[in-house]
C-alpha positions as CSV (number, residue, x, y, z in Angstrom):
1,X,79.0,-0.6,-0.3
2,X,77.0,0.8,2.7
3,X,73.7,2.4,2.9
4,X,71.5,4.0,5.2
5,X,68.3,1.7,6.1
6,X,65.0,3.0,6.8
7,X,63.6,1.6,9.8
8,X,61.3,-0.8,7.7
9,X,64.7,-2.2,6.5
10,X,66.1,-2.5,10.1
11,X,62.3,-4.0,11.0
12,X,63.0,-6.5,8.5
13,X,66.4,-7.3,9.3
14,X,65.5,-7.7,12.7
15,X,63.6,-10.8,11.8
16,X,65.9,-12.5,9.9
17,X,68.2,-12.2,13.3
18,X,65.8,-13.6,15.1
19,X,65.6,-16.7,12.4
20,X,70.0,-16.6,13.2
21,X,69.5,-17.1,16.9
22,X,67.2,-20.2,16.2
23,X,69.7,-22.1,14.0
24,X,72.2,-21.4,16.8
25,X,70.1,-23.0,19.0
26,X,69.5,-25.8,16.8
27,X,73.6,-25.7,16.6
28,X,74.1,-24.2,13.3
29,X,75.7,-21.1,12.3
30,X,73.4,-18.5,13.1
31,X,72.4,-17.0,9.6
32,X,68.9,-16.2,9.3
33,X,67.2,-14.6,6.2
34,X,63.3,-13.2,4.8
35,X,62.1,-12.6,1.5
36,X,59.6,-10.0,1.3
37,X,57.2,-9.4,-1.4
38,X,58.1,-5.2,-2.5
39,X,54.4,-4.8,-3.5
40,X,52.5,-5.9,-0.7
41,X,55.7,-5.9,2.2
42,X,54.6,-9.4,3.0
43,X,56.8,-11.6,4.2
44,X,56.7,-14.1,2.1
45,X,59.0,-16.9,3.9
46,X,61.7,-17.1,6.4
47,X,64.6,-19.3,6.8
48,X,67.6,-19.8,8.6
49,X,70.7,-21.7,8.3
50,X,70.0,-25.8,9.0
51,X,72.8,-27.6,7.6
52,X,73.5,-29.7,11.1
53,X,69.9,-30.2,11.9
54,X,69.0,-31.2,8.1
55,X,72.6,-32.7,7.4
56,X,72.6,-31.3,4.2
57,X,74.9,-29.0,2.3
58,X,72.1,-27.2,0.8
59,X,71.0,-26.0,4.0
60,X,71.8,-22.4,4.0
61,X,68.8,-19.8,5.1
62,X,69.3,-18.4,1.4
63,X,68.4,-21.6,-0.5
64,X,66.0,-22.1,2.3
65,X,64.2,-18.9,1.5
66,X,64.1,-18.8,-1.9
67,X,63.1,-22.4,-2.2
68,X,60.2,-21.3,0.3
69,X,58.8,-18.6,-1.7
70,X,59.4,-20.2,-5.0
71,X,56.4,-23.1,-3.7
72,X,54.3,-20.2,-1.9
73,X,54.3,-17.5,-5.0
74,X,54.1,-20.9,-6.8
75,X,57.1,-19.3,-9.5
76,X,60.6,-19.1,-9.6
77,X,60.9,-15.5,-10.5
78,X,61.0,-13.6,-7.2
79,X,61.5,-10.5,-9.6
80,X,59.0,-8.5,-6.6
81,X,60.8,-9.3,-3.7
82,X,63.7,-8.3,-1.7
83,X,66.1,-10.4,0.1
84,X,66.8,-9.8,3.8
85,X,70.0,-11.9,4.9
86,X,72.3,-11.5,8.3
87,X,75.9,-12.5,6.6
88,X,76.8,-11.8,2.9
89,X,75.7,-14.9,0.5
90,X,78.4,-17.7,-0.4
91,X,78.4,-18.5,-4.1
92,X,75.9,-21.3,-3.9
93,X,73.4,-19.1,-2.6
94,X,74.5,-15.9,-4.5
95,X,74.1,-17.8,-7.8
96,X,70.3,-19.1,-6.9
97,X,69.8,-15.1,-6.1
98,X,70.9,-14.6,-9.3
99,X,68.8,-17.4,-10.6
100,X,65.9,-16.2,-8.8
101,X,66.1,-13.0,-10.3
102,X,66.0,-11.7,-6.8
103,X,66.8,-7.7,-7.7
104,X,67.3,-6.6,-4.3
105,X,69.5,-7.7,-1.7
106,X,70.3,-6.1,1.8
107,X,72.8,-7.8,4.1
108,X,74.3,-7.2,7.6
109,X,77.2,-8.3,7.7
110,X,79.9,-9.1,5.3
111,X,81.9,-12.6,5.0
112,X,85.7,-11.9,4.7
113,X,86.0,-15.6,4.1
114,X,83.3,-16.7,1.9
115,X,81.5,-14.2,1.0
116,X,80.6,-13.9,-2.6
117,X,78.5,-9.9,-3.2
118,X,81.8,-8.4,-3.2
119,X,83.9,-10.0,-0.4
120,X,85.6,-12.1,-1.9
121,X,84.2,-12.7,-5.0
122,X,81.1,-10.2,-6.5
123,X,79.2,-13.4,-8.7
124,X,76.4,-10.6,-8.6
125,X,78.1,-8.5,-11.2
126,X,78.7,-11.5,-13.4
127,X,78.8,-9.9,-16.8
128,X,76.7,-12.5,-18.1
129,X,73.4,-12.1,-15.7
130,X,71.7,-9.4,-17.7
131,X,69.2,-8.5,-14.5
132,X,70.9,-5.8,-12.3
133,X,71.4,-7.2,-8.9
134,X,71.3,-4.1,-6.2
135,X,73.2,-5.1,-2.9
136,X,73.3,-3.2,-0.2
137,X,75.2,-4.2,3.5
138,X,75.3,-2.9,7.1
139,X,72.3,-3.4,7.8
140,X,72.5,-3.6,11.4
141,X,75.9,-4.7,11.2
142,X,77.0,-5.0,14.8
143,X,73.9,-6.8,15.8
144,X,74.7,-9.5,12.8
145,X,78.6,-9.8,13.5
146,X,78.3,-10.2,17.1
147,X,75.8,-13.1,17.1
148,X,77.8,-14.9,14.6
149,X,81.4,-14.1,16.8
150,X,79.4,-15.3,20.0
151,X,78.8,-18.3,18.4
152,X,82.3,-19.4,17.1
153,X,83.4,-18.2,21.1
154,X,81.1,-20.7,22.7
155,X,82.2,-23.2,20.2
156,X,85.8,-22.4,20.7
157,X,85.3,-22.8,24.4
158,X,83.2,-25.5,24.6
């Protein structure tokens, strides 16, 4: 479901877009993410896709951000955080978000192929999970979609 976003949300999403651009420069699908601590507004971790660079299927932006944040905060519970991500999380990432107990996700663009927070699946609404996950989509949607479209268009040319 689409929302009206604050300038703060848009500022954080621009930082996630910077990470997505870095992923593209490295030859990875341009998805970027950041995790912000709600109480302070501090960026706890930044990440981008690193599957090609690191040669691992686990190299998704969200997984990288969650792992770094857990180490940084010394806890697997990220209950006072908001995740900003340029593309709707896949099933693996949606599961990690639930298990890390992140209460709010702000997403740029939906993923009609593998999205797991409303497009194809809705893992964040699974009845077994007792925690509510707020999912908001459409933050800087055009920019988030364009970086992906440009990446794949250039890939097909070359």
